[in-house]
Every structure is written in C-alpha cells, then in structure tokens.
All heavy atoms as TSV, in Angstrom:
chain	resi	resn	atom	element	x	y	z
A	1	MET	N	N	18.681	-14.410	15.500
A	1	MET	CA	C	17.832	-14.213	14.336
A	1	MET	C	C	18.697	-14.200	13.086
A	1	MET	O	O	19.714	-13.529	13.024
A	1	MET	CB	C	17.075	-12.884	14.490
A	1	MET	CG	C	16.068	-12.644	13.427
A	1	MET	SD	S	14.899	-11.375	13.920
A	1	MET	CE	C	15.334	-10.096	12.774
A	2	LYS	N	N	18.290	-14.952	12.083
A	2	LYS	CA	C	19.038	-15.053	10.840
A	2	LYS	C	C	18.615	-13.952	9.878
A	2	LYS	O	O	17.427	-13.697	9.701
A	2	LYS	CB	C	18.776	-16.420	10.204
A	2	LYS	CG	C	19.585	-16.703	8.979
A	2	LYS	CD	C	19.306	-18.093	8.457
A	2	LYS	CE	C	20.096	-18.340	7.199
A	2	LYS	NZ	N	19.806	-19.648	6.630
A	3	THR	N	N	19.572	-13.271	9.275
A	3	THR	CA	C	19.256	-12.226	8.305
A	3	THR	C	C	19.379	-12.775	6.894
A	3	THR	O	O	20.203	-13.640	6.625
A	3	THR	CB	C	20.189	-11.009	8.462
A	3	THR	OG1	O	21.538	-11.439	8.258
A	3	THR	CG2	C	20.059	-10.395	9.837
A	4	THR	N	N	18.533	-12.277	6.026
A	4	THR	CA	C	18.552	-12.682	4.623
A	4	THR	C	C	18.922	-11.462	3.796
A	4	THR	O	O	18.321	-10.404	3.955
A	4	THR	CB	C	17.155	-13.176	4.196
A	4	THR	OG1	O	16.754	-14.226	5.072
A	4	THR	CG2	C	17.166	-13.685	2.773
A	5	PRO	N	N	19.924	-11.603	2.920
A	5	PRO	CA	C	20.294	-10.443	2.091
A	5	PRO	C	C	19.153	-10.088	1.131
A	5	PRO	O	O	18.428	-10.961	0.645
A	5	PRO	CB	C	21.530	-10.917	1.329
A	5	PRO	CG	C	21.483	-12.398	1.383
A	5	PRO	CD	C	20.729	-12.768	2.623
A	6	LEU	N	N	18.983	-8.803	0.878
A	6	LEU	CA	C	17.946	-8.340	-0.037
A	6	LEU	C	C	18.388	-8.538	-1.476
A	6	LEU	O	O	19.574	-8.421	-1.801
A	6	LEU	CB	C	17.662	-6.856	0.205
A	6	LEU	CG	C	17.113	-6.480	1.566
A	6	LEU	CD1	C	16.995	-4.970	1.690
A	6	LEU	CD2	C	15.779	-7.142	1.814
A	7	LEU	N	N	17.418	-8.810	-2.339
A	7	LEU	CA	C	17.688	-8.929	-3.762
A	7	LEU	C	C	17.930	-7.542	-4.343
A	7	LEU	O	O	17.325	-6.565	-3.890
A	7	LEU	CB	C	16.495	-9.554	-4.485
A	7	LEU	CG	C	16.108	-10.978	-4.109
A	7	LEU	CD1	C	14.788	-11.345	-4.778
A	7	LEU	CD2	C	17.185	-11.951	-4.486
A	8	ASP	N	N	18.779	-7.462	-5.368
A	8	ASP	CA	C	18.900	-6.171	-6.041
A	8	ASP	C	C	17.603	-5.931	-6.820
A	8	ASP	O	O	16.821	-6.850	-7.053
A	8	ASP	CB	C	20.142	-6.101	-6.936
A	8	ASP	CG	C	20.102	-7.079	-8.104
A	8	ASP	OD1	O	19.154	-7.005	-8.900
A	8	ASP	OD2	O	21.032	-7.901	-8.221
A	9	GLU	N	N	17.344	-4.694	-7.194
A	9	GLU	CA	C	16.060	-4.334	-7.804
A	9	GLU	C	C	15.758	-5.103	-9.081
A	9	GLU	O	O	14.619	-5.519	-9.308
A	9	GLU	CB	C	16.001	-2.829	-8.060
A	9	GLU	CG	C	15.845	-2.028	-6.786
A	9	GLU	CD	C	15.686	-0.537	-7.052
A	9	GLU	OE1	O	15.420	-0.149	-8.211
A	9	GLU	OE2	O	15.817	0.222	-6.090
A	10	ASP	N	N	16.763	-5.304	-9.937
A	10	ASP	CA	C	16.529	-6.038	-11.187
A	10	ASP	C	C	16.084	-7.466	-10.906
A	10	ASP	O	O	15.128	-7.963	-11.511
A	10	ASP	CB	C	17.793	-6.046	-12.059
A	10	ASP	CG	C	18.068	-4.698	-12.689
A	10	ASP	OD1	O	17.120	-3.891	-12.817
A	10	ASP	OD2	O	19.232	-4.451	-13.061
A	11	LYS	N	N	16.768	-8.129	-9.992
A	11	LYS	CA	C	16.432	-9.516	-9.644
A	11	LYS	C	C	15.045	-9.570	-8.999
A	11	LYS	O	O	14.257	-10.465	-9.291
A	11	LYS	CB	C	17.498	-10.084	-8.704
A	11	LYS	CG	C	17.245	-11.485	-8.242
A	11	LYS	CD	C	17.486	-12.493	-9.331
A	11	LYS	CE	C	17.372	-13.891	-8.732
A	11	LYS	NZ	N	17.226	-14.912	-9.720
A	12	LEU	N	N	14.746	-8.600	-8.151
A	12	LEU	CA	C	13.440	-8.549	-7.502
A	12	LEU	C	C	12.326	-8.406	-8.540
A	12	LEU	O	O	11.317	-9.122	-8.488
A	12	LEU	CB	C	13.395	-7.393	-6.504
A	12	LEU	CG	C	12.081	-7.166	-5.777
A	12	LEU	CD1	C	11.724	-8.342	-4.884
A	12	LEU	CD2	C	12.151	-5.887	-4.962
A	13	LEU	N	N	12.481	-7.482	-9.485
A	13	LEU	CA	C	11.473	-7.282	-10.526
A	13	LEU	C	C	11.283	-8.528	-11.384
A	13	LEU	O	O	10.151	-8.943	-11.658
A	13	LEU	CB	C	11.850	-6.099	-11.416
A	13	LEU	CG	C	11.580	-4.716	-10.835
A	13	LEU	CD1	C	12.210	-3.637	-11.702
A	13	LEU	CD2	C	10.096	-4.481	-10.687
A	14	LYS	N	N	12.386	-9.132	-11.811
A	14	LYS	CA	C	12.301	-10.333	-12.652
A	14	LYS	C	C	11.591	-11.469	-11.910
A	14	LYS	O	O	10.733	-12.151	-12.478
A	14	LYS	CB	C	13.686	-10.774	-13.089
A	14	LYS	CG	C	14.287	-9.883	-14.151
A	14	LYS	CD	C	15.691	-10.335	-14.527
A	14	LYS	CE	C	16.328	-9.360	-15.508
A	14	LYS	NZ	N	17.703	-9.737	-15.843
A	15	THR	N	N	11.928	-11.658	-10.640
A	15	THR	CA	C	11.331	-12.736	-9.855
A	15	THR	C	C	9.845	-12.481	-9.635
A	15	THR	O	O	9.016	-13.395	-9.753
A	15	THR	CB	C	12.055	-12.864	-8.502
A	15	THR	OG1	O	13.444	-13.093	-8.744
A	15	THR	CG2	C	11.499	-14.010	-7.678
A	16	ALA	N	N	9.484	-11.232	-9.325
A	16	ALA	CA	C	8.080	-10.891	-9.079
A	16	ALA	C	C	7.246	-11.057	-10.344
A	16	ALA	O	O	6.141	-11.616	-10.298
A	16	ALA	CB	C	7.986	-9.466	-8.552
A	17	ILE	N	N	7.748	-10.588	-11.469
A	17	ILE	CA	C	7.005	-10.712	-12.729
A	17	ILE	C	C	6.875	-12.173	-13.134
A	17	ILE	O	O	5.813	-12.603	-13.591
A	17	ILE	CB	C	7.652	-9.850	-13.834
A	17	ILE	CG1	C	7.439	-8.369	-13.502
A	17	ILE	CG2	C	7.065	-10.178	-15.206
A	17	ILE	CD1	C	8.149	-7.402	-14.404
A	18	GLN	N	N	7.914	-12.943	-12.912
A	18	GLN	CA	C	7.850	-14.369	-13.223
A	18	GLN	C	C	6.781	-15.052	-12.368
A	18	GLN	O	O	5.991	-15.857	-12.875
A	18	GLN	CB	C	9.205	-15.025	-12.990
A	18	GLN	CG	C	9.237	-16.495	-13.322
A	18	GLN	CD	C	10.606	-17.108	-13.066
A	18	GLN	OE1	O	11.481	-16.492	-12.466
A	18	GLN	NE2	N	10.786	-18.329	-13.518
A	19	ALA	N	N	6.707	-14.713	-11.084
A	19	ALA	CA	C	5.688	-15.296	-10.203
A	19	ALA	C	C	4.282	-14.895	-10.648
A	19	ALA	O	O	3.366	-15.723	-10.659
A	19	ALA	CB	C	5.939	-14.865	-8.763
A	20	LEU	N	N	4.118	-13.626	-11.013
A	20	LEU	CA	C	2.817	-13.170	-11.502
A	20	LEU	C	C	2.429	-13.915	-12.776
A	20	LEU	O	O	1.276	-14.340	-12.930
A	20	LEU	CB	C	2.834	-11.662	-11.767
A	20	LEU	CG	C	2.837	-10.758	-10.544
A	20	LEU	CD1	C	3.136	-9.319	-10.958
A	20	LEU	CD2	C	1.513	-10.838	-9.813
A	21	MET	N	N	3.359	-14.054	-13.689
A	21	MET	CA	C	3.077	-14.742	-14.955
A	21	MET	C	C	2.671	-16.191	-14.704
A	21	MET	O	O	1.740	-16.699	-15.337
A	21	MET	CB	C	4.298	-14.690	-15.878
A	21	MET	CG	C	4.608	-13.311	-16.407
A	21	MET	SD	S	3.433	-12.755	-17.635
A	21	MET	CE	C	3.999	-13.656	-19.050
A	22	GLU	N	N	3.345	-16.852	-13.757
A	22	GLU	CA	C	3.019	-18.255	-13.467
A	22	GLU	C	C	1.636	-18.393	-12.842
A	22	GLU	O	O	0.902	-19.322	-13.163
A	22	GLU	CB	C	4.073	-18.854	-12.531
A	22	GLU	CG	C	5.406	-19.099	-13.190
A	22	GLU	CD	C	6.476	-19.562	-12.212
A	22	GLU	OE1	O	6.151	-19.873	-11.048
A	22	GLU	OE2	O	7.656	-19.593	-12.614
A	23	LYS	N	N	1.289	-17.464	-11.957
A	23	LYS	CA	C	0.018	-17.573	-11.241
A	23	LYS	C	C	-1.153	-16.964	-12.001
A	23	LYS	O	O	-2.270	-17.465	-11.937
A	23	LYS	CB	C	0.121	-16.895	-9.868
A	23	LYS	CG	C	1.040	-17.581	-8.911
A	23	LYS	CD	C	0.467	-18.917	-8.500
A	23	LYS	CE	C	1.381	-19.587	-7.495
A	23	LYS	NZ	N	0.871	-20.879	-7.074
A	24	LEU	N	N	-0.918	-15.866	-12.718
A	24	LEU	CA	C	-2.016	-15.140	-13.351
A	24	LEU	C	C	-2.067	-15.272	-14.865
A	24	LEU	O	O	-3.110	-15.050	-15.463
A	24	LEU	CB	C	-1.913	-13.639	-13.012
A	24	LEU	CG	C	-1.963	-13.253	-11.540
A	24	LEU	CD1	C	-1.746	-11.754	-11.386
A	24	LEU	CD2	C	-3.279	-13.676	-10.920
A	25	GLY	N	N	-0.948	-15.549	-15.474
A	25	GLY	CA	C	-0.882	-15.556	-16.925
A	25	GLY	C	C	-0.544	-14.161	-17.434
A	25	GLY	O	O	-0.581	-13.183	-16.690
A	26	PRO	N	N	-0.207	-14.059	-18.741
A	26	PRO	CA	C	0.264	-12.783	-19.269
A	26	PRO	C	C	-0.782	-11.662	-19.261
A	26	PRO	O	O	-0.460	-10.518	-18.944
A	26	PRO	CB	C	0.692	-13.111	-20.696
A	26	PRO	CG	C	0.071	-14.416	-21.015
A	26	PRO	CD	C	-0.152	-15.124	-19.726
A	27	LEU	N	N	-2.033	-11.968	-19.570
A	27	LEU	CA	C	-3.053	-10.925	-19.639
A	27	LEU	C	C	-3.324	-10.323	-18.260
A	27	LEU	O	O	-3.324	-9.096	-18.089
A	27	LEU	CB	C	-4.351	-11.474	-20.244
A	27	LEU	CG	C	-5.485	-10.462	-20.370
A	27	LEU	CD1	C	-5.069	-9.300	-21.272
A	27	LEU	CD2	C	-6.725	-11.141	-20.910
A	28	GLU	N	N	-3.543	-11.171	-17.261
A	28	GLU	CA	C	-3.835	-10.673	-15.921
A	28	GLU	C	C	-2.605	-10.006	-15.299
A	28	GLU	O	O	-2.742	-9.043	-14.545
A	28	GLU	CB	C	-4.353	-11.796	-15.024
A	28	GLU	CG	C	-5.669	-12.386	-15.483
A	28	GLU	CD	C	-6.800	-11.378	-15.534
A	28	GLU	OE1	O	-6.831	-10.433	-14.732
A	28	GLU	OE2	O	-7.687	-11.539	-16.401
A	29	THR	N	N	-1.417	-10.488	-15.625
A	29	THR	CA	C	-0.197	-9.829	-15.146
A	29	THR	C	C	-0.118	-8.420	-15.705
A	29	THR	O	O	0.156	-7.458	-14.981
A	29	THR	CB	C	1.063	-10.627	-15.553
A	29	THR	OG1	O	1.010	-11.904	-14.919
A	29	THR	CG2	C	2.336	-9.915	-15.155
A	30	PHE	N	N	-0.386	-8.277	-16.991
A	30	PHE	CA	C	-0.378	-6.953	-17.615
A	30	PHE	C	C	-1.429	-6.051	-16.970
A	30	PHE	O	O	-1.161	-4.895	-16.664
A	30	PHE	CB	C	-0.631	-7.075	-19.124
A	30	PHE	CG	C	-0.696	-5.744	-19.809
A	30	PHE	CD1	C	0.461	-5.031	-20.067
A	30	PHE	CD2	C	-1.914	-5.199	-20.183
A	30	PHE	CE1	C	0.398	-3.788	-20.689
A	30	PHE	CE2	C	-1.988	-3.969	-20.797
A	30	PHE	CZ	C	-0.822	-3.258	-21.053
A	31	ARG	N	N	-2.630	-6.588	-16.744
A	31	ARG	CA	C	-3.689	-5.796	-16.107
A	31	ARG	C	C	-3.256	-5.340	-14.715
A	31	ARG	O	O	-3.462	-4.191	-14.336
A	31	ARG	CB	C	-4.973	-6.614	-15.983
A	31	ARG	CG	C	-5.729	-6.759	-17.277
A	31	ARG	CD	C	-7.060	-7.477	-17.090
A	31	ARG	NE	N	-7.899	-6.754	-16.154
A	31	ARG	CZ	C	-8.678	-7.344	-15.236
A	31	ARG	NH1	N	-8.716	-8.651	-15.118
A	31	ARG	NH2	N	-9.409	-6.621	-14.426
A	32	PHE	N	N	-2.666	-6.251	-13.948
A	32	PHE	CA	C	-2.226	-5.915	-12.595
A	32	PHE	C	C	-1.171	-4.811	-12.628
A	32	PHE	O	O	-1.245	-3.841	-11.875
A	32	PHE	CB	C	-1.664	-7.155	-11.898
A	32	PHE	CG	C	-1.068	-6.861	-10.562
A	32	PHE	CD1	C	-1.888	-6.634	-9.464
A	32	PHE	CD2	C	0.298	-6.793	-10.404
A	32	PHE	CE1	C	-1.339	-6.344	-8.225
A	32	PHE	CE2	C	0.855	-6.503	-9.166
A	32	PHE	CZ	C	0.033	-6.280	-8.074
A	33	LEU	N	N	-0.192	-4.953	-13.506
A	33	LEU	CA	C	0.885	-3.966	-13.577
A	33	LEU	C	C	0.398	-2.630	-14.127
A	33	LEU	O	O	1.039	-1.595	-13.893
A	33	LEU	CB	C	2.036	-4.502	-14.435
A	33	LEU	CG	C	2.762	-5.718	-13.844
A	33	LEU	CD1	C	3.767	-6.262	-14.844
A	33	LEU	CD2	C	3.425	-5.370	-12.528
A	34	SER	N	N	-0.742	-2.627	-14.821
A	34	SER	CA	C	-1.277	-1.395	-15.401
A	34	SER	C	C	-2.289	-0.689	-14.507
A	34	SER	O	O	-2.764	0.387	-14.859
A	34	SER	CB	C	-1.957	-1.706	-16.743
A	34	SER	OG	O	-1.028	-2.256	-17.634
A	35	LEU	N	N	-2.617	-1.285	-13.365
A	35	LEU	CA	C	-3.590	-0.650	-12.482
A	35	LEU	C	C	-3.094	0.729	-12.065
A	35	LEU	O	O	-1.915	0.901	-11.761
A	35	LEU	CB	C	-3.806	-1.499	-11.221
A	35	LEU	CG	C	-4.554	-2.799	-11.391
A	35	LEU	CD1	C	-4.515	-3.600	-10.091
A	35	LEU	CD2	C	-5.991	-2.541	-11.804
A	36	PRO	N	N	-3.993	1.708	-12.062
A	36	PRO	CA	C	-3.563	3.045	-11.626
A	36	PRO	C	C	-3.248	3.045	-10.137
A	36	PRO	O	O	-3.906	2.356	-9.354
A	36	PRO	CB	C	-4.777	3.931	-11.924
A	36	PRO	CG	C	-5.934	3.004	-11.991
A	36	PRO	CD	C	-5.400	1.668	-12.425
A	37	HIS	N	N	-2.226	3.770	-9.771
A	37	HIS	CA	C	-1.838	3.883	-8.369
A	37	HIS	C	C	-2.541	5.085	-7.763
A	37	HIS	O	O	-2.547	6.165	-8.350
A	37	HIS	CB	C	-0.326	4.061	-8.237
A	37	HIS	CG	C	0.447	2.909	-8.781
A	37	HIS	ND1	N	0.554	1.723	-8.105
A	37	HIS	CD2	C	1.122	2.748	-9.932
A	37	HIS	CE1	C	1.287	0.885	-8.811
A	37	HIS	NE2	N	1.639	1.479	-9.938
A	38	LYS	N	N	-3.140	4.885	-6.596
A	38	LYS	CA	C	-3.772	6.001	-5.911
A	38	LYS	C	C	-2.671	6.916	-5.394
A	38	LYS	O	O	-1.704	6.458	-4.790
A	38	LYS	CB	C	-4.621	5.508	-4.744
A	38	LYS	CG	C	-5.826	4.711	-5.166
A	38	LYS	CD	C	-6.638	4.290	-3.973
A	38	LYS	CE	C	-7.825	3.482	-4.415
A	38	LYS	NZ	N	-8.602	2.980	-3.273
A	39	GLN	N	N	-2.852	8.185	-5.641
A	39	GLN	CA	C	-1.861	9.142	-5.181
A	39	GLN	C	C	-2.044	9.350	-3.682
A	39	GLN	O	O	-3.156	9.547	-3.205
A	39	GLN	CB	C	-2.015	10.463	-5.920
A	39	GLN	CG	C	-0.878	11.413	-5.667
A	39	GLN	CD	C	-0.990	12.638	-6.565
A	39	GLN	OE1	O	-2.020	12.882	-7.175
A	39	GLN	NE2	N	0.069	13.395	-6.636
A	40	ARG	N	N	-0.947	9.285	-2.945
A	40	ARG	CA	C	-1.025	9.462	-1.499
A	40	ARG	C	C	-1.243	10.922	-1.153
A	40	ARG	O	O	-0.630	11.802	-1.734
A	40	ARG	CB	C	0.263	8.984	-0.838
A	40	ARG	CG	C	0.410	7.478	-0.894
A	40	ARG	CD	C	1.521	7.030	-0.042
A	40	ARG	NE	N	1.268	7.466	1.330
A	40	ARG	CZ	C	2.025	7.133	2.340
A	40	ARG	NH1	N	3.068	6.395	2.162
A	40	ARG	NH2	N	1.743	7.559	3.555
A	41	MET	N	N	-2.134	11.120	-0.214
A	41	MET	CA	C	-2.395	12.466	0.255
A	41	MET	C	C	-1.292	12.831	1.254
A	41	MET	O	O	-0.863	12.002	2.041
A	41	MET	CB	C	-3.759	12.507	0.954
A	41	MET	CG	C	-4.222	13.889	1.327
A	41	MET	SD	S	-5.784	13.876	2.243
A	41	MET	CE	C	-6.860	12.940	1.178
A	42	GLU	N	N	-0.841	14.045	1.188
A	42	GLU	CA	C	0.183	14.506	2.106
A	42	GLU	C	C	-0.359	14.365	3.526
A	42	GLU	O	O	-1.526	14.612	3.790
A	42	GLU	CB	C	0.510	15.964	1.763
A	42	GLU	CG	C	1.799	16.469	2.354
A	42	GLU	CD	C	1.546	17.187	3.654
A	42	GLU	OE1	O	0.612	17.975	3.729
A	42	GLU	OE2	O	2.295	16.927	4.592
A	43	SER	N	N	0.479	13.953	4.469
A	43	SER	CA	C	0.023	13.560	5.799
A	43	SER	C	C	-0.661	14.683	6.567
A	43	SER	O	O	-1.628	14.439	7.291
A	43	SER	CB	C	1.184	12.992	6.612
A	43	SER	OG	O	2.178	13.972	6.812
A	44	VAL	N	N	-0.196	15.918	6.461
A	44	VAL	CA	C	-0.829	17.019	7.188
A	44	VAL	C	C	-2.238	17.248	6.657
A	44	VAL	O	O	-3.192	17.402	7.429
A	44	VAL	CB	C	0.011	18.311	7.099
A	44	VAL	CG1	C	-0.735	19.489	7.693
A	44	VAL	CG2	C	1.359	18.128	7.779
A	45	LYS	N	N	-2.410	17.220	5.330
A	45	LYS	CA	C	-3.739	17.390	4.745
A	45	LYS	C	C	-4.656	16.242	5.156
A	45	LYS	O	O	-5.834	16.450	5.444
A	45	LYS	CB	C	-3.659	17.486	3.225
A	45	LYS	CG	C	-3.096	18.790	2.735
A	45	LYS	CD	C	-3.094	18.845	1.227
A	45	LYS	CE	C	-2.472	20.140	0.753
A	45	LYS	NZ	N	-2.450	20.234	-0.694
A	46	ARG	N	N	-4.106	15.024	5.164
A	46	ARG	CA	C	-4.888	13.859	5.564
A	46	ARG	C	C	-5.347	14.017	7.021
A	46	ARG	O	O	-6.497	13.756	7.358
A	46	ARG	CB	C	-4.067	12.586	5.380
A	46	ARG	CG	C	-4.827	11.315	5.667
A	46	ARG	CD	C	-4.027	10.060	5.364
A	46	ARG	NE	N	-2.846	9.955	6.186
A	46	ARG	CZ	C	-1.597	9.950	5.734
A	46	ARG	NH1	N	-1.362	10.046	4.437
A	46	ARG	NH2	N	-0.577	9.836	6.547
A	47	HIS	N	N	-4.461	14.474	7.877
A	47	HIS	CA	C	-4.797	14.660	9.284
A	47	HIS	C	C	-5.840	15.771	9.446
A	47	HIS	O	O	-6.790	15.630	10.227
A	47	HIS	CB	C	-3.538	14.990	10.086
A	47	HIS	CG	C	-3.764	15.060	11.554
A	47	HIS	ND1	N	-3.932	13.943	12.332
A	47	HIS	CD2	C	-3.875	16.126	12.390
A	47	HIS	CE1	C	-4.123	14.310	13.580
A	47	HIS	NE2	N	-4.100	15.628	13.643
A	48	GLN	N	N	-5.689	16.862	8.716
A	48	GLN	CA	C	-6.661	17.958	8.788
A	48	GLN	C	C	-8.035	17.499	8.323
A	48	GLN	O	O	-9.054	17.866	8.910
A	48	GLN	CB	C	-6.178	19.156	7.965
A	48	GLN	CG	C	-5.010	19.873	8.588
A	48	GLN	CD	C	-4.389	20.915	7.670
A	48	GLN	OE1	O	-4.560	20.886	6.455
A	48	GLN	NE2	N	-3.639	21.839	8.268
A	49	ARG	N	N	-8.072	16.687	7.266
A	49	ARG	CA	C	-9.349	16.174	6.783
A	49	ARG	C	C	-9.984	15.268	7.831
A	49	ARG	O	O	-11.186	15.344	8.095
A	49	ARG	CB	C	-9.163	15.425	5.473
A	49	ARG	CG	C	-10.498	15.086	4.821
A	49	ARG	CD	C	-10.337	14.484	3.476
A	49	ARG	NE	N	-10.618	13.064	3.632
A	49	ARG	CZ	C	-10.248	12.128	2.809
A	49	ARG	NH1	N	-9.538	12.421	1.762
A	49	ARG	NH2	N	-10.570	10.888	3.011
A	50	TRP	N	N	-9.171	14.410	8.451
A	50	TRP	CA	C	-9.667	13.520	9.503
A	50	TRP	C	C	-10.245	14.350	10.650
A	50	TRP	O	O	-11.332	14.060	11.142
A	50	TRP	CB	C	-8.528	12.622	9.984
A	50	TRP	CG	C	-8.878	11.819	11.196
A	50	TRP	CD1	C	-9.655	10.695	11.250
A	50	TRP	CD2	C	-8.461	12.087	12.535
A	50	TRP	NE1	N	-9.743	10.247	12.529
A	50	TRP	CE2	C	-9.013	11.081	13.354
A	50	TRP	CE3	C	-7.675	13.062	13.126
A	50	TRP	CZ2	C	-8.809	11.033	14.720
A	50	TRP	CZ3	C	-7.463	13.010	14.491
A	50	TRP	CH2	C	-8.027	12.001	15.275
A	51	GLN	N	N	-9.535	15.399	11.065
A	51	GLN	CA	C	-10.009	16.243	12.161
A	51	GLN	C	C	-11.306	16.957	11.799
A	51	GLN	O	O	-12.191	17.099	12.649
A	51	GLN	CB	C	-8.957	17.284	12.538
A	51	GLN	CG	C	-7.831	16.725	13.361
A	51	GLN	CD	C	-6.852	17.810	13.772
A	51	GLN	OE1	O	-6.566	18.724	13.001
A	51	GLN	NE2	N	-6.328	17.700	14.977
A	52	SER	N	N	-11.435	17.412	10.561
A	52	SER	CA	C	-12.639	18.153	10.165
A	52	SER	C	C	-13.879	17.266	10.190
A	52	SER	O	O	-14.986	17.757	10.389
A	52	SER	CB	C	-12.457	18.771	8.782
A	52	SER	OG	O	-12.495	17.772	7.779
A	53	GLU	N	N	-13.707	15.961	10.001
A	53	GLU	CA	C	-14.839	15.034	9.986
A	53	GLU	C	C	-15.078	14.389	11.350
A	53	GLU	O	O	-16.008	13.608	11.515
A	53	GLU	CB	C	-14.593	13.941	8.946
A	53	GLU	CG	C	-14.496	14.484	7.537
A	53	GLU	CD	C	-14.026	13.447	6.536
A	53	GLU	OE1	O	-13.683	12.309	6.938
A	53	GLU	OE2	O	-13.986	13.772	5.342
A	54	LEU	N	N	-14.252	14.723	12.315
A	54	LEU	CA	C	-14.280	14.076	13.622
A	54	LEU	C	C	-15.377	14.654	14.502
A	54	LEU	O	O	-15.556	15.871	14.576
A	54	LEU	CB	C	-12.915	14.294	14.290
A	54	LEU	CG	C	-12.646	13.574	15.598
A	54	LEU	CD1	C	-12.614	12.069	15.364
A	54	LEU	CD2	C	-11.312	14.027	16.159
A	55	GLU	N	N	-16.105	13.780	15.167
A	55	GLU	CA	C	-17.068	14.197	16.188
A	55	GLU	C	C	-16.299	14.211	17.506
A	55	GLU	O	O	-16.004	13.169	18.084
A	55	GLU	CB	C	-18.243	13.225	16.249
A	55	GLU	CG	C	-19.098	13.181	15.002
A	55	GLU	CD	C	-19.842	14.485	14.774
A	55	GLU	OE1	O	-20.119	15.208	15.752
A	55	GLU	OE2	O	-20.134	14.791	13.597
A	56	GLN	N	N	-15.993	15.392	18.009
A	56	GLN	CA	C	-15.092	15.544	19.147
A	56	GLN	C	C	-15.592	14.810	20.393
A	56	GLN	O	O	-14.828	14.092	21.032
A	56	GLN	CB	C	-14.882	17.026	19.461
A	56	GLN	CG	C	-13.868	17.243	20.569
A	56	GLN	CD	C	-13.593	18.722	20.835
A	56	GLN	OE1	O	-14.140	19.590	20.167
A	56	GLN	NE2	N	-12.746	18.984	21.779
A	57	GLU	N	N	-16.852	14.977	20.742
A	57	GLU	CA	C	-17.388	14.333	21.944
A	57	GLU	C	C	-17.284	12.808	21.856
A	57	GLU	O	O	-16.856	12.153	22.795
A	57	GLU	CB	C	-18.836	14.757	22.187
A	57	GLU	CG	C	-18.991	16.179	22.680
A	57	GLU	CD	C	-18.360	16.387	24.055
A	57	GLU	OE1	O	-18.506	15.518	24.938
A	57	GLU	OE2	O	-17.703	17.432	24.218
A	58	GLU	N	N	-17.690	12.252	20.715
A	58	GLU	CA	C	-17.615	10.801	20.526
A	58	GLU	C	C	-16.177	10.315	20.613
A	58	GLU	O	O	-15.888	9.280	21.210
A	58	GLU	CB	C	-18.210	10.405	19.180
A	58	GLU	CG	C	-19.704	10.557	19.092
A	58	GLU	CD	C	-20.220	10.182	17.711
A	58	GLU	OE1	O	-19.573	9.377	17.010
A	58	GLU	OE2	O	-21.286	10.719	17.328
A	59	PHE	N	N	-15.273	11.069	19.987
A	59	PHE	CA	C	-13.858	10.705	20.004
A	59	PHE	C	C	-13.313	10.694	21.429
A	59	PHE	O	O	-12.680	9.744	21.859
A	59	PHE	CB	C	-13.060	11.664	19.117
A	59	PHE	CG	C	-11.592	11.383	19.104
A	59	PHE	CD1	C	-11.072	10.298	18.413
A	59	PHE	CD2	C	-10.701	12.218	19.770
A	59	PHE	CE1	C	-9.719	10.040	18.394
A	59	PHE	CE2	C	-9.346	11.969	19.743
A	59	PHE	CZ	C	-8.849	10.875	19.067
A	60	PHE	N	N	-13.583	11.776	22.177
A	60	PHE	CA	C	-13.087	11.852	23.556
A	60	PHE	C	C	-13.700	10.751	24.422
A	60	PHE	O	O	-13.007	10.166	25.254
A	60	PHE	CB	C	-13.378	13.221	24.150
A	60	PHE	CG	C	-12.460	14.314	23.666
A	60	PHE	CD1	C	-12.795	15.645	23.847
A	60	PHE	CD2	C	-11.270	14.022	23.019
A	60	PHE	CE1	C	-11.955	16.664	23.402
A	60	PHE	CE2	C	-10.427	15.033	22.566
A	60	PHE	CZ	C	-10.769	16.350	22.757
A	61	ASP	N	N	-14.983	10.484	24.229
A	61	ASP	CA	C	-15.613	9.414	24.995
A	61	ASP	C	C	-14.945	8.070	24.731
A	61	ASP	O	O	-14.719	7.275	25.654
A	61	ASP	CB	C	-17.116	9.311	24.661
A	61	ASP	CG	C	-17.911	10.474	25.215
A	61	ASP	OD1	O	-17.393	11.202	26.094
A	61	ASP	OD2	O	-19.068	10.662	24.764
A	62	GLU	N	N	-14.608	7.824	23.481
A	62	GLU	CA	C	-13.963	6.564	23.107
A	62	GLU	C	C	-12.539	6.478	23.670
A	62	GLU	O	O	-12.131	5.444	24.196
A	62	GLU	CB	C	-13.931	6.414	21.578
A	62	GLU	CG	C	-13.354	5.127	21.084
A	62	GLU	CD	C	-14.211	3.913	21.411
A	62	GLU	OE1	O	-15.442	4.072	21.552
A	62	GLU	OE2	O	-13.640	2.822	21.531
A	63	VAL	N	N	-11.805	7.579	23.582
A	63	VAL	CA	C	-10.409	7.581	24.023
A	63	VAL	C	C	-10.294	7.525	25.543
A	63	VAL	O	O	-9.457	6.813	26.097
A	63	VAL	CB	C	-9.662	8.819	23.467
A	63	VAL	CG1	C	-8.287	8.944	24.092
A	63	VAL	CG2	C	-9.561	8.747	21.953
A	64	PHE	N	N	-11.146	8.282	26.234
A	64	PHE	CA	C	-11.001	8.437	27.679
A	64	PHE	C	C	-12.008	7.647	28.503
A	64	PHE	O	O	-12.210	7.936	29.674
A	64	PHE	CB	C	-11.093	9.930	28.045
A	64	PHE	CG	C	-10.013	10.752	27.405
A	64	PHE	CD1	C	-10.328	11.712	26.445
A	64	PHE	CD2	C	-8.685	10.571	27.741
A	64	PHE	CE1	C	-9.339	12.474	25.843
A	64	PHE	CE2	C	-7.693	11.319	27.142
A	64	PHE	CZ	C	-8.011	12.276	26.200
A	65	LYS	N	N	-12.606	6.622	27.923
A	65	LYS	CA	C	-13.596	5.855	28.709
A	65	LYS	C	C	-12.946	4.944	29.728
A	65	LYS	O	O	-11.837	4.639	29.764
A	65	LYS	CB	C	-14.528	5.054	27.814
A	65	LYS	CG	C	-13.914	3.982	26.991
A	65	LYS	CD	C	-15.005	3.257	26.231
A	65	LYS	CE	C	-14.411	2.379	25.148
A	65	LYS	NZ	N	-15.408	1.683	24.394
C-alpha cells in the first residue's frame, strides 16, 4: 500500500478554499465557511439520552432475535 504525505495545515486550507471558490464562487464559499457548527454533545450525556428514549423490550427483541 502506497502512503501519501499529509499536507501541512496552511497548504490544506489554501487548497480547500481555492477548490470551494472554483466550484461555488466567493459568495457561496463565504456562506459555507460561515455556517454555524453544531456543538457536539459529550458522549456520556449522549448515551444517557439515548438510553432514556430507548424502548427496552423492542431493543432486546431486535438485538437477540
């Protein structure tokens, strides 16, 4: 398997922005880069929320069928 060296961060950013500008144009590139990022929920809280909404019987039936 052939390995490819990773770009340094500056080169990566410049290349990505250039590709966006070519495909989307300046306005849509700006809109894309300005989109709000969803904050990730901490994994334990996410798991607890998933468990609280879980129908135990249905889950067990699906897992152990």
